[in-house]
C-alpha positions as CSV (number, residue, x, y, z in Angstrom):
1,M,-66.9,92.7,47.2
2,T,-63.5,92.9,46.1
3,Q,-62.8,90.6,43.5
4,R,-60.2,87.3,44.1
5,I,-57.8,86.0,41.8
6,T,-55.8,83.3,42.4
7,V,-52.4,83.3,42.0
8,V,-49.3,80.8,41.9
9,P,-45.4,82.2,41.7
10,A,-43.3,82.0,38.9
11,P,-40.7,79.1,38.5
12,G,-38.0,80.2,40.6
13,R,-39.4,82.9,42.9
14,A,-40.4,83.5,46.3
15,V,-43.2,85.9,46.5
16,P,-44.9,88.1,49.7
17,D,-48.4,87.7,51.1
18,P,-48.7,90.7,52.4
19,E,-52.4,90.1,53.5
20,A,-51.4,86.4,55.4
21,G,-48.0,87.5,56.4
22,D,-45.9,84.7,54.4
23,L,-44.7,84.0,51.5
24,L,-47.0,82.1,48.5
25,P,-47.2,79.3,48.3
26,L,-46.1,76.9,45.2
27,E,-49.1,75.6,44.4
28,G,-50.2,79.1,45.0
29,R,-53.6,80.6,47.4
30,E,-56.9,82.5,45.8
31,V,-56.1,86.7,47.1
32,A,-58.0,89.9,46.5
33,D,-57.6,91.6,43.2
34,G,-55.6,94.7,44.2
35,A,-52.4,96.6,43.3
36,W,-50.2,94.9,44.6
37,W,-50.4,91.7,42.6
38,R,-51.2,93.4,39.1
39,R,-47.5,94.7,39.8
40,R,-46.6,90.6,41.0
41,L,-47.8,89.8,37.9
42,A,-46.6,92.5,35.9
43,D,-43.4,92.1,36.8
44,G,-43.0,88.3,36.6
45,D,-43.5,86.9,39.6
46,I,-46.4,85.3,39.3
47,T,-49.5,83.8,36.6
48,L,-52.7,84.0,37.3
49,N,-54.5,80.0,37.7
50,A,-57.9,79.9,35.9
51,A,-60.1,77.4,37.3
52,P,-62.1,76.1,34.3
53,A,-65.5,76.5,33.9
54,A,-68.0,74.8,35.3
55,Q,-70.0,73.0,32.2
56,P,-74.1,73.0,32.3
57,Q,-75.0,69.5,33.3
58,D,-76.9,68.5,30.0
59,A,-74.3,70.1,27.8
60,Q,-72.7,67.0,25.5
């Protein structure tokens, strides 16, 4: 199973999404983690949007 990450374009960047065949939307998108997205991250074209970790129901 492929790991999924949520990526958001860096301000002022238009980033193609090769899987979807369009540009990455400003609000970001969940994509398969792979070399393409890791290169975009290294180049500063995108940022990772980490969702906050879920809190257990009984945590206070």
